[in-house]
mmCIF file as Biopython writes it, N, C-alpha, C and O atoms, coordinates in Angstrom:
data_model
#
loop_
_atom_site.group_PDB
_atom_site.id
_atom_site.type_symbol
_atom_site.label_atom_id
_atom_site.label_alt_id
_atom_site.label_comp_id
_atom_site.label_asym_id
_atom_site.label_entity_id
_atom_site.label_seq_id
_atom_site.pdbx_PDB_ins_code
_atom_site.Cartn_x
_atom_site.Cartn_y
_atom_site.Cartn_z
_atom_site.occupancy
_atom_site.B_iso_or_equiv
_atom_site.auth_seq_id
_atom_site.auth_asym_id
_atom_site.pdbx_PDB_model_num
ATOM 1   N N  . UNK A ? 1  ? 0.837  -1.174  0.000   1.0 0.0 1  A 1 
ATOM 2   C CA . UNK A ? 1  ? 0.000  0.000   0.000   1.0 0.0 1  A 1 
ATOM 3   C C  . UNK A ? 1  ? 0.886  1.243   0.000   1.0 0.0 1  A 1 
ATOM 4   O O  . UNK A ? 1  ? 1.915  1.294   0.673   1.0 0.0 1  A 1 
ATOM 5   N N  . UNK A ? 2  ? 0.470  2.217   -0.753  1.0 0.0 2  A 1 
ATOM 6   C CA . UNK A ? 2  ? 1.219  3.472   -0.789  1.0 0.0 2  A 1 
ATOM 7   C C  . UNK A ? 2  ? 1.010  4.252   0.502   1.0 0.0 2  A 1 
ATOM 8   O O  . UNK A ? 2  ? -0.067 4.228   1.098   1.0 0.0 2  A 1 
ATOM 9   N N  . UNK A ? 3  ? 2.047  4.931   0.910   1.0 0.0 3  A 1 
ATOM 10  C CA . UNK A ? 3  ? 1.946  5.803   2.071   1.0 0.0 3  A 1 
ATOM 11  C C  . UNK A ? 3  ? 2.197  7.236   1.626   1.0 0.0 3  A 1 
ATOM 12  O O  . UNK A ? 3  ? 2.764  7.478   0.560   1.0 0.0 3  A 1 
ATOM 13  N N  . UNK A ? 4  ? 1.775  8.169   2.442   1.0 0.0 4  A 1 
ATOM 14  C CA . UNK A ? 4  ? 2.000  9.578   2.121   1.0 0.0 4  A 1 
ATOM 15  C C  . UNK A ? 4  ? 3.486  9.853   1.944   1.0 0.0 4  A 1 
ATOM 16  O O  . UNK A ? 4  ? 3.887  10.632  1.079   1.0 0.0 4  A 1 
ATOM 17  N N  . UNK A ? 5  ? 4.292  9.208   2.767   1.0 0.0 5  A 1 
ATOM 18  C CA . UNK A ? 5  ? 5.740  9.415   2.690   1.0 0.0 5  A 1 
ATOM 19  C C  . UNK A ? 5  ? 6.290  8.969   1.329   1.0 0.0 5  A 1 
ATOM 20  O O  . UNK A ? 5  ? 7.100  9.674   0.727   1.0 0.0 5  A 1 
ATOM 21  N N  . UNK A ? 6  ? 5.856  7.809   0.850   1.0 0.0 6  A 1 
ATOM 22  C CA . UNK A ? 6  ? 6.320  7.314   -0.448  1.0 0.0 6  A 1 
ATOM 23  C C  . UNK A ? 6  ? 5.847  8.230   -1.576  1.0 0.0 6  A 1 
ATOM 24  O O  . UNK A ? 6  ? 6.583  8.484   -2.529  1.0 0.0 6  A 1 
ATOM 25  N N  . UNK A ? 7  ? 4.624  8.717   -1.460  1.0 0.0 7  A 1 
ATOM 26  C CA . UNK A ? 7  ? 4.096  9.633   -2.478  1.0 0.0 7  A 1 
ATOM 27  C C  . UNK A ? 7  ? 4.880  10.938  -2.465  1.0 0.0 7  A 1 
ATOM 28  O O  . UNK A ? 7  ? 5.218  11.470  -3.523  1.0 0.0 7  A 1 
ATOM 29  N N  . UNK A ? 8  ? 5.168  11.455  -1.281  1.0 0.0 8  A 1 
ATOM 30  C CA . UNK A ? 8  ? 5.956  12.687  -1.174  1.0 0.0 8  A 1 
ATOM 31  C C  . UNK A ? 8  ? 7.342  12.516  -1.784  1.0 0.0 8  A 1 
ATOM 32  O O  . UNK A ? 8  ? 7.825  13.388  -2.506  1.0 0.0 8  A 1 
ATOM 33  N N  . UNK A ? 9  ? 7.978  11.384  -1.486  1.0 0.0 9  A 1 
ATOM 34  C CA . UNK A ? 9  ? 9.317  11.127  -2.033  1.0 0.0 9  A 1 
ATOM 35  C C  . UNK A ? 9  ? 9.273  11.058  -3.551  1.0 0.0 9  A 1 
ATOM 36  O O  . UNK A ? 9  ? 10.175 11.557  -4.224  1.0 0.0 9  A 1 
ATOM 37  N N  . UNK A ? 10 ? 8.232  10.446  -4.090  1.0 0.0 10 A 1 
ATOM 38  C CA . UNK A ? 10 ? 8.088  10.362  -5.544  1.0 0.0 10 A 1 
ATOM 39  C C  . UNK A ? 10 ? 7.935  11.749  -6.143  1.0 0.0 10 A 1 
ATOM 40  O O  . UNK A ? 10 ? 8.564  12.060  -7.155  1.0 0.0 10 A 1 
ATOM 41  N N  . UNK A ? 11 ? 7.115  12.576  -5.538  1.0 0.0 11 A 1 
ATOM 42  C CA . UNK A ? 11 ? 6.903  13.939  -6.034  1.0 0.0 11 A 1 
ATOM 43  C C  . UNK A ? 11 ? 8.175  14.763  -5.865  1.0 0.0 11 A 1 
ATOM 44  O O  . UNK A ? 11 ? 8.530  15.541  -6.751  1.0 0.0 11 A 1 
ATOM 45  N N  . UNK A ? 12 ? 8.857  14.600  -4.749  1.0 0.0 12 A 1 
ATOM 46  C CA . UNK A ? 12 ? 10.102 15.339  -4.514  1.0 0.0 12 A 1 
ATOM 47  C C  . UNK A ? 12 ? 11.192 14.963  -5.522  1.0 0.0 12 A 1 
ATOM 48  O O  . UNK A ? 12 ? 12.094 15.758  -5.784  1.0 0.0 12 A 1 
ATOM 49  N N  . UNK A ? 13 ? 11.112 13.765  -6.083  1.0 0.0 13 A 1 
ATOM 50  C CA . UNK A ? 13 ? 12.116 13.320  -7.047  1.0 0.0 13 A 1 
ATOM 51  C C  . UNK A ? 13 ? 11.898 13.924  -8.439  1.0 0.0 13 A 1 
ATOM 52  O O  . UNK A ? 13 ? 12.766 13.816  -9.306  1.0 0.0 13 A 1 
ATOM 53  N N  . UNK A ? 14 ? 10.749 14.553  -8.650  1.0 0.0 14 A 1 
ATOM 54  C CA . UNK A ? 14 ? 10.478 15.199  -9.939  1.0 0.0 14 A 1 
ATOM 55  C C  . UNK A ? 14 ? 11.357 16.440  -10.089 1.0 0.0 14 A 1 
ATOM 56  O O  . UNK A ? 14 ? 11.790 17.018  -9.092  1.0 0.0 14 A 1 
ATOM 57  N N  . UNK A ? 15 ? 11.621 16.848  -11.326 1.0 0.0 15 A 1 
ATOM 58  C CA . UNK A ? 15 ? 12.439 18.051  -11.531 1.0 0.0 15 A 1 
ATOM 59  C C  . UNK A ? 15 ? 11.770 19.282  -10.927 1.0 0.0 15 A 1 
ATOM 60  O O  . UNK A ? 15 ? 10.544 19.377  -10.871 1.0 0.0 15 A 1 
ATOM 61  N N  . UNK A ? 16 ? 12.594 20.212  -10.480 1.0 0.0 16 A 1 
ATOM 62  C CA . UNK A ? 16 ? 12.069 21.423  -9.848  1.0 0.0 16 A 1 
ATOM 63  C C  . UNK A ? 16 ? 11.451 22.398  -10.838 1.0 0.0 16 A 1 
ATOM 64  O O  . UNK A ? 16 ? 10.539 23.145  -10.484 1.0 0.0 16 A 1 
ATOM 65  N N  . UNK A ? 17 ? 11.935 22.399  -12.070 1.0 0.0 17 A 1 
ATOM 66  C CA . UNK A ? 17 ? 11.495 23.426  -13.015 1.0 0.0 17 A 1 
ATOM 67  C C  . UNK A ? 17 ? 10.127 23.160  -13.628 1.0 0.0 17 A 1 
ATOM 68  O O  . UNK A ? 17 ? 9.284  24.057  -13.634 1.0 0.0 17 A 1 
ATOM 69  N N  . UNK A ? 18 ? 9.879  21.961  -14.143 1.0 0.0 18 A 1 
ATOM 70  C CA . UNK A ? 18 ? 8.552  21.704  -14.710 1.0 0.0 18 A 1 
ATOM 71  C C  . UNK A ? 18 ? 8.295  20.217  -14.870 1.0 0.0 18 A 1 
ATOM 72  O O  . UNK A ? 18 ? 9.213  19.426  -15.085 1.0 0.0 18 A 1 
ATOM 73  N N  . UNK A ? 19 ? 7.048  19.863  -14.763 1.0 0.0 19 A 1 
ATOM 74  C CA . UNK A ? 19 ? 6.583  18.496  -14.984 1.0 0.0 19 A 1 
ATOM 75  C C  . UNK A ? 19 ? 5.081  18.577  -15.181 1.0 0.0 19 A 1 
ATOM 76  O O  . UNK A ? 19 ? 4.434  19.555  -14.807 1.0 0.0 19 A 1 
ATOM 77  N N  . UNK A ? 20 ? 4.550  17.527  -15.775 1.0 0.0 20 A 1 
ATOM 78  C CA . UNK A ? 20 ? 3.111  17.532  -16.049 1.0 0.0 20 A 1 
ATOM 79  C C  . UNK A ? 20 ? 2.374  16.663  -15.033 1.0 0.0 20 A 1 
ATOM 80  O O  . UNK A ? 20 ? 2.961  15.825  -14.348 1.0 0.0 20 A 1 
ATOM 81  N N  . UNK A ? 21 ? 1.093  16.892  -14.968 1.0 0.0 21 A 1 
ATOM 82  C CA . UNK A ? 21 ? 0.252  16.069  -14.099 1.0 0.0 21 A 1 
ATOM 83  C C  . UNK A ? 21 ? 0.338  14.607  -14.564 1.0 0.0 21 A 1 
ATOM 84  O O  . UNK A ? 21 ? 0.328  13.686  -13.746 1.0 0.0 21 A 1 
ATOM 85  N N  . UNK A ? 22 ? 0.422  14.410  -15.875 1.0 0.0 22 A 1 
ATOM 86  C CA . UNK A ? 22 ? 0.520  13.051  -16.408 1.0 0.0 22 A 1 
ATOM 87  C C  . UNK A ? 22 ? 1.762  12.339  -15.880 1.0 0.0 22 A 1 
ATOM 88  O O  . UNK A ? 22 ? 1.709  11.150  -15.563 1.0 0.0 22 A 1 
ATOM 89  N N  . UNK A ? 23 ? 2.881  13.061  -15.783 1.0 0.0 23 A 1 
ATOM 90  C CA . UNK A ? 23 ? 4.104  12.455  -15.256 1.0 0.0 23 A 1 
ATOM 91  C C  . UNK A ? 23 ? 3.916  12.012  -13.809 1.0 0.0 23 A 1 
ATOM 92  O O  . UNK A ? 23 ? 4.358  10.931  -13.420 1.0 0.0 23 A 1 
ATOM 93  N N  . UNK A ? 24 ? 3.261  12.852  -13.021 1.0 0.0 24 A 1 
ATOM 94  C CA . UNK A ? 24 ? 3.016  12.496  -11.619 1.0 0.0 24 A 1 
ATOM 95  C C  . UNK A ? 24 ? 2.142  11.249  -11.547 1.0 0.0 24 A 1 
ATOM 96  O O  . UNK A ? 24 ? 2.445  10.309  -10.812 1.0 0.0 24 A 1 
ATOM 97  N N  . UNK A ? 25 ? 1.068  11.250  -12.308 1.0 0.0 25 A 1 
ATOM 98  C CA . UNK A ? 25 ? 0.141  10.115  -12.287 1.0 0.0 25 A 1 
ATOM 99  C C  . UNK A ? 25 ? 0.856  8.844   -12.737 1.0 0.0 25 A 1 
ATOM 100 O O  . UNK A ? 25 ? 0.689  7.798   -12.110 1.0 0.0 25 A 1 
ATOM 101 N N  . UNK A ? 26 ? 1.648  8.910   -13.808 1.0 0.0 26 A 1 
ATOM 102 C CA . UNK A ? 26 ? 2.371  7.743   -14.297 1.0 0.0 26 A 1 
ATOM 103 C C  . UNK A ? 26 ? 3.322  7.197   -13.242 1.0 0.0 26 A 1 
ATOM 104 O O  . UNK A ? 26 ? 3.402  5.986   -13.035 1.0 0.0 26 A 1 
ATOM 105 N N  . UNK A ? 27 ? 4.034  8.082   -12.586 1.0 0.0 27 A 1 
ATOM 106 C CA . UNK A ? 27 ? 4.986  7.626   -11.553 1.0 0.0 27 A 1 
ATOM 107 C C  . UNK A ? 27 ? 4.266  7.011   -10.368 1.0 0.0 27 A 1 
ATOM 108 O O  . UNK A ? 27 ? 4.729  6.020   -9.804  1.0 0.0 27 A 1 
ATOM 109 N N  . UNK A ? 28 ? 3.131  7.594   -9.984  1.0 0.0 28 A 1 
ATOM 110 C CA . UNK A ? 28 ? 2.378  7.048   -8.857  1.0 0.0 28 A 1 
ATOM 111 C C  . UNK A ? 28 ? 1.757  5.694   -9.217  1.0 0.0 28 A 1 
ATOM 112 O O  . UNK A ? 28 ? 1.699  4.794   -8.378  1.0 0.0 28 A 1 
ATOM 113 N N  . UNK A ? 29 ? 1.299  5.551   -10.451 1.0 0.0 29 A 1 
ATOM 114 C CA . UNK A ? 29 ? 0.766  4.259   -10.885 1.0 0.0 29 A 1 
ATOM 115 C C  . UNK A ? 29 ? 1.872  3.211   -10.871 1.0 0.0 29 A 1 
ATOM 116 O O  . UNK A ? 29 ? 1.663  2.095   -10.396 1.0 0.0 29 A 1 
ATOM 117 N N  . UNK A ? 30 ? 3.046  3.562   -11.390 1.0 0.0 30 A 1 
ATOM 118 C CA . UNK A ? 30 ? 4.173  2.632   -11.378 1.0 0.0 30 A 1 
ATOM 119 C C  . UNK A ? 30 ? 4.539  2.237   -9.948  1.0 0.0 30 A 1 
ATOM 120 O O  . UNK A ? 30 ? 4.734  1.057   -9.655  1.0 0.0 30 A 1 
ATOM 121 N N  . UNK A ? 31 ? 4.630  3.221   -9.067  1.0 0.0 31 A 1 
ATOM 122 C CA . UNK A ? 31 ? 4.947  2.952   -7.668  1.0 0.0 31 A 1 
ATOM 123 C C  . UNK A ? 31 ? 3.911  2.020   -7.053  1.0 0.0 31 A 1 
ATOM 124 O O  . UNK A ? 31 ? 4.267  1.094   -6.324  1.0 0.0 31 A 1 
ATOM 125 N N  . UNK A ? 32 ? 2.636  2.254   -7.339  1.0 0.0 32 A 1 
ATOM 126 C CA . UNK A ? 32 ? 1.564  1.408   -6.809  1.0 0.0 32 A 1 
ATOM 127 C C  . UNK A ? 32 ? 1.683  -0.017  -7.336  1.0 0.0 32 A 1 
ATOM 128 O O  . UNK A ? 32 ? 1.496  -0.972  -6.582  1.0 0.0 32 A 1 
ATOM 129 N N  . UNK A ? 33 ? 1.994  -0.170  -8.629  1.0 0.0 33 A 1 
ATOM 130 C CA . UNK A ? 33 ? 2.131  -1.511  -9.210  1.0 0.0 33 A 1 
ATOM 131 C C  . UNK A ? 33 ? 3.298  -2.264  -8.576  1.0 0.0 33 A 1 
ATOM 132 O O  . UNK A ? 33 ? 3.194  -3.461  -8.308  1.0 0.0 33 A 1 
ATOM 133 N N  . UNK A ? 34 ? 4.404  -1.569  -8.337  1.0 0.0 34 A 1 
ATOM 134 C CA . UNK A ? 34 ? 5.555  -2.199  -7.681  1.0 0.0 34 A 1 
ATOM 135 C C  . UNK A ? 34 ? 5.175  -2.627  -6.267  1.0 0.0 34 A 1 
ATOM 136 O O  . UNK A ? 34 ? 5.510  -3.732  -5.838  1.0 0.0 34 A 1 
ATOM 137 N N  . UNK A ? 35 ? 4.480  -1.759  -5.546  1.0 0.0 35 A 1 
ATOM 138 C CA . UNK A ? 35 ? 4.041  -2.085  -4.185  1.0 0.0 35 A 1 
ATOM 139 C C  . UNK A ? 35 ? 3.110  -3.305  -4.200  1.0 0.0 35 A 1 
ATOM 140 O O  . UNK A ? 35 ? 3.222  -4.183  -3.344  1.0 0.0 35 A 1 
ATOM 141 N N  . UNK A ? 36 ? 2.204  -3.355  -5.162  1.0 0.0 36 A 1 
ATOM 142 C CA . UNK A ? 36 ? 1.292  -4.505  -5.274  1.0 0.0 36 A 1 
ATOM 143 C C  . UNK A ? 36 ? 2.069  -5.785  -5.546  1.0 0.0 36 A 1 
ATOM 144 O O  . UNK A ? 36 ? 1.767  -6.833  -4.976  1.0 0.0 36 A 1 
ATOM 145 N N  . UNK A ? 37 ? 3.068  -5.700  -6.417  1.0 0.0 37 A 1 
ATOM 146 C CA . UNK A ? 37 ? 3.893  -6.861  -6.723  1.0 0.0 37 A 1 
ATOM 147 C C  . UNK A ? 37 ? 4.662  -7.361  -5.514  1.0 0.0 37 A 1 
ATOM 148 O O  . UNK A ? 37 ? 4.754  -8.566  -5.281  1.0 0.0 37 A 1 
ATOM 149 N N  . UNK A ? 38 ? 5.211  -6.437  -4.749  1.0 0.0 38 A 1 
ATOM 150 C CA . UNK A ? 38 ? 5.936  -6.824  -3.534  1.0 0.0 38 A 1 
ATOM 151 C C  . UNK A ? 38 ? 4.993  -7.470  -2.517  1.0 0.0 38 A 1 
ATOM 152 O O  . UNK A ? 38 ? 5.370  -8.421  -1.833  1.0 0.0 38 A 1 
ATOM 153 N N  . UNK A ? 39 ? 3.784  -6.956  -2.423  1.0 0.0 39 A 1 
ATOM 154 C CA . UNK A ? 39 ? 2.797  -7.538  -1.503  1.0 0.0 39 A 1 
ATOM 155 C C  . UNK A ? 39 ? 2.414  -8.947  -1.970  1.0 0.0 39 A 1 
ATOM 156 O O  . UNK A ? 39 ? 2.270  -9.855  -1.152  1.0 0.0 39 A 1 
ATOM 157 N N  . UNK A ? 40 ? 2.250  -9.126  -3.277  1.0 0.0 40 A 1 
ATOM 158 C CA . UNK A ? 40 ? 1.947  -10.460 -3.808  1.0 0.0 40 A 1 
ATOM 159 C C  . UNK A ? 40 ? 3.053  -11.448 -3.456  1.0 0.0 40 A 1 
ATOM 160 O O  . UNK A ? 40 ? 2.774  -12.591 -3.094  1.0 0.0 40 A 1 
ATOM 161 N N  . UNK A ? 41 ? 4.294  -11.014 -3.558  1.0 0.0 41 A 1 
ATOM 162 C CA . UNK A ? 41 ? 5.423  -11.882 -3.217  1.0 0.0 41 A 1 
ATOM 163 C C  . UNK A ? 41 ? 5.356  -12.269 -1.745  1.0 0.0 41 A 1 
ATOM 164 O O  . UNK A ? 41 ? 5.536  -13.437 -1.399  1.0 0.0 41 A 1 
ATOM 165 N N  . UNK A ? 42 ? 5.099  -11.290 -0.877  1.0 0.0 42 A 1 
ATOM 166 C CA . UNK A ? 42 ? 5.005  -11.578 0.561   1.0 0.0 42 A 1 
ATOM 167 C C  . UNK A ? 42 ? 3.914  -12.595 0.860   1.0 0.0 42 A 1 
ATOM 168 O O  . UNK A ? 42 ? 4.059  -13.434 1.749   1.0 0.0 42 A 1 
ATOM 169 N N  . UNK A ? 43 ? 2.809  -12.509 0.100   1.0 0.0 43 A 1 
ATOM 170 C CA . UNK A ? 43 ? 1.665  -13.395 0.326   1.0 0.0 43 A 1 
ATOM 171 C C  . UNK A ? 43 ? 1.790  -14.717 -0.419  1.0 0.0 43 A 1 
ATOM 172 O O  . UNK A ? 43 ? 0.898  -15.562 -0.344  1.0 0.0 43 A 1 
ATOM 173 N N  . UNK A ? 44 ? 2.899  -14.897 -1.141  1.0 0.0 44 A 1 
ATOM 174 C CA . UNK A ? 44 ? 3.128  -16.139 -1.857  1.0 0.0 44 A 1 
ATOM 175 C C  . UNK A ? 44 ? 2.308  -16.281 -3.126  1.0 0.0 44 A 1 
ATOM 176 O O  . UNK A ? 44 ? 2.156  -17.385 -3.649  1.0 0.0 44 A 1 
ATOM 177 N N  . UNK A ? 45 ? 1.787  -15.191 -3.615  1.0 0.0 45 A 1 
ATOM 178 C CA . UNK A ? 45 ? 0.982  -15.218 -4.837  1.0 0.0 45 A 1 
ATOM 179 C C  . UNK A ? 45 ? 1.889  -15.025 -6.051  1.0 0.0 45 A 1 
ATOM 180 O O  . UNK A ? 45 ? 1.853  -13.993 -6.722  1.0 0.0 45 A 1 
ATOM 181 N N  . UNK A ? 46 ? 2.691  -16.034 -6.306  1.0 0.0 46 A 1 
ATOM 182 C CA . UNK A ? 46 ? 3.649  -15.977 -7.408  1.0 0.0 46 A 1 
ATOM 183 C C  . UNK A ? 46 ? 3.522  -17.241 -8.248  1.0 0.0 46 A 1 
ATOM 184 O O  . UNK A ? 46 ? 2.940  -18.229 -7.802  1.0 0.0 46 A 1 
ATOM 185 N N  . UNK A ? 47 ? 4.061  -17.212 -9.454  1.0 0.0 47 A 1 
ATOM 186 C CA . UNK A ? 47 ? 4.058  -18.364 -10.351 1.0 0.0 47 A 1 
ATOM 187 C C  . UNK A ? 47 ? 5.502  -18.718 -10.683 1.0 0.0 47 A 1 
ATOM 188 O O  . UNK A ? 47 ? 6.355  -17.844 -10.840 1.0 0.0 47 A 1 
ATOM 189 N N  . UNK A ? 48 ? 5.753  -20.006 -10.783 1.0 0.0 48 A 1 
ATOM 190 C CA . UNK A ? 48 ? 7.098  -20.446 -11.169 1.0 0.0 48 A 1 
ATOM 191 C C  . UNK A ? 48 ? 7.308  -20.184 -12.653 1.0 0.0 48 A 1 
ATOM 192 O O  . UNK A ? 48 ? 6.358  -19.955 -13.401 1.0 0.0 48 A 1 
ATOM 193 N N  . UNK A ? 49 ? 8.543  -20.222 -13.052 1.0 0.0 49 A 1 
ATOM 194 C CA . UNK A ? 49 ? 8.881  -20.035 -14.465 1.0 0.0 49 A 1 
ATOM 195 C C  . UNK A ? 49 ? 8.200  -21.099 -15.310 1.0 0.0 49 A 1 
ATOM 196 O O  . UNK A ? 49 ? 7.704  -20.802 -16.397 1.0 0.0 49 A 1 
ATOM 197 N N  . UNK A ? 50 ? 8.171  -22.308 -14.833 1.0 0.0 50 A 1 
ATOM 198 C CA . UNK A ? 50 ? 7.537  -23.406 -15.575 1.0 0.0 50 A 1 
ATOM 199 C C  . UNK A ? 50 ? 6.037  -23.166 -15.743 1.0 0.0 50 A 1 
ATOM 200 O O  . UNK A ? 50 ? 5.489  -23.414 -16.816 1.0 0.0 50 A 1 
ATOM 201 N N  . UNK A ? 51 ? 5.369  -22.686 -14.692 1.0 0.0 51 A 1 
ATOM 202 C CA . UNK A ? 51 ? 3.935  -22.394 -14.789 1.0 0.0 51 A 1 
ATOM 203 C C  . UNK A ? 51 ? 3.669  -21.321 -15.842 1.0 0.0 51 A 1 
ATOM 204 O O  . UNK A ? 51 ? 2.724  -21.423 -16.624 1.0 0.0 51 A 1 
ATOM 205 N N  . UNK A ? 52 ? 4.497  -20.314 -15.850 1.0 0.0 52 A 1 
ATOM 206 C CA . UNK A ? 52 ? 4.330  -19.220 -16.812 1.0 0.0 52 A 1 
ATOM 207 C C  . UNK A ? 52 ? 4.568  -19.719 -18.226 1.0 0.0 52 A 1 
ATOM 208 O O  . UNK A ? 52 ? 3.827  -19.362 -19.141 1.0 0.0 52 A 1 
ATOM 209 N N  . UNK A ? 53 ? 5.593  -20.540 -18.417 1.0 0.0 53 A 1 
ATOM 210 C CA . UNK A ? 53 ? 5.872  -21.084 -19.745 1.0 0.0 53 A 1 
ATOM 211 C C  . UNK A ? 53 ? 4.691  -21.906 -20.263 1.0 0.0 53 A 1 
ATOM 212 O O  . UNK A ? 53 ? 4.324  -21.798 -21.433 1.0 0.0 53 A 1 
ATOM 213 N N  . UNK A ? 54 ? 4.097  -22.726 -19.392 1.0 0.0 54 A 1 
ATOM 214 C CA . UNK A ? 54 ? 2.946  -23.539 -19.791 1.0 0.0 54 A 1 
ATOM 215 C C  . UNK A ? 54 ? 1.768  -22.655 -20.186 1.0 0.0 54 A 1 
ATOM 216 O O  . UNK A ? 54 ? 1.097  -22.920 -21.183 1.0 0.0 54 A 1 
ATOM 217 N N  . UNK A ? 55 ? 1.516  -21.605 -19.404 1.0 0.0 55 A 1 
ATOM 218 C CA . UNK A ? 55 ? 0.413  -20.687 -19.735 1.0 0.0 55 A 1 
ATOM 219 C C  . UNK A ? 55 ? 0.673  -19.989 -21.063 1.0 0.0 55 A 1 
ATOM 220 O O  . UNK A ? 55 ? -0.236 -19.845 -21.880 1.0 0.0 55 A 1 
ATOM 221 N N  . UNK A ? 56 ? 1.904  -19.558 -21.279 1.0 0.0 56 A 1 
ATOM 222 C CA . UNK A ? 56 ? 2.239  -18.888 -22.530 1.0 0.0 56 A 1 
ATOM 223 C C  . UNK A ? 56 ? 2.060  -19.816 -23.727 1.0 0.0 56 A 1 
ATOM 224 O O  . UNK A ? 56 ? 1.579  -19.395 -24.780 1.0 0.0 56 A 1 
ATOM 225 N N  . UNK A ? 57 ? 2.442  -21.061 -23.563 1.0 0.0 57 A 1 
ATOM 226 C CA . UNK A ? 57 ? 2.282  -22.025 -24.662 1.0 0.0 57 A 1 
ATOM 227 C C  . UNK A ? 57 ? 0.809  -22.143 -25.043 1.0 0.0 57 A 1 
ATOM 228 O O  . UNK A ? 57 ? 0.476  -22.189 -26.227 1.0 0.0 57 A 1 
ATOM 229 N N  . UNK A ? 58 ? -0.077 -22.194 -24.041 1.0 0.0 58 A 1 
ATOM 230 C CA . UNK A ? 58 ? -1.511 -22.292 -24.329 1.0 0.0 58 A 1 
ATOM 231 C C  . UNK A ? 58 ? -2.026 -21.016 -24.982 1.0 0.0 58 A 1 
ATOM 232 O O  . UNK A ? 58 ? -2.848 -21.078 -25.896 1.0 0.0 58 A 1 
ATOM 233 N N  . UNK A ? 59 ? -1.558 -19.869 -24.527 1.0 0.0 59 A 1 
ATOM 234 C CA . UNK A ? 59 ? -2.037 -18.600 -25.076 1.0 0.0 59 A 1 
ATOM 235 C C  . UNK A ? 59 ? -1.562 -18.388 -26.508 1.0 0.0 59 A 1 
ATOM 236 O O  . UNK A ? 59 ? -2.268 -17.790 -27.319 1.0 0.0 59 A 1 
ATOM 237 N N  . UNK A ? 60 ? -0.365 -18.879 -26.815 1.0 0.0 60 A 1 
ATOM 238 C CA . UNK A ? 60 ? 0.216  -18.623 -28.128 1.0 0.0 60 A 1 
ATOM 239 C C  . UNK A ? 60 ? -0.186 -19.660 -29.176 1.0 0.0 60 A 1 
ATOM 240 O O  . UNK A ? 60 ? 0.275  -19.574 -30.315 1.0 0.0 60 A 1 
ATOM 241 N N  . UNK A ? 61 ? -1.012 -20.615 -28.839 1.0 0.0 61 A 1 
ATOM 242 C CA . UNK A ? 61 ? -1.456 -21.636 -29.814 1.0 0.0 61 A 1 
ATOM 243 C C  . UNK A ? 61 ? -2.434 -21.031 -30.789 1.0 0.0 61 A 1 
ATOM 244 O O  . UNK A ? 61 ? -2.922 -21.722 -31.683 1.0 0.0 61 A 1 
#
């Protein structure tokens, strides 16, 4: 989960002179996705390489 501190750090890392709202939103979405991925790992919600390969084979048929 994102915290105010992480959001502040992300915004503080932006250039001082100019940036767009889109850049802020993109960075926050990326940060949120990374946080979600780390949480999935902690909860054991991961797939092995072999599982992924099998799924890809079915999708690419």
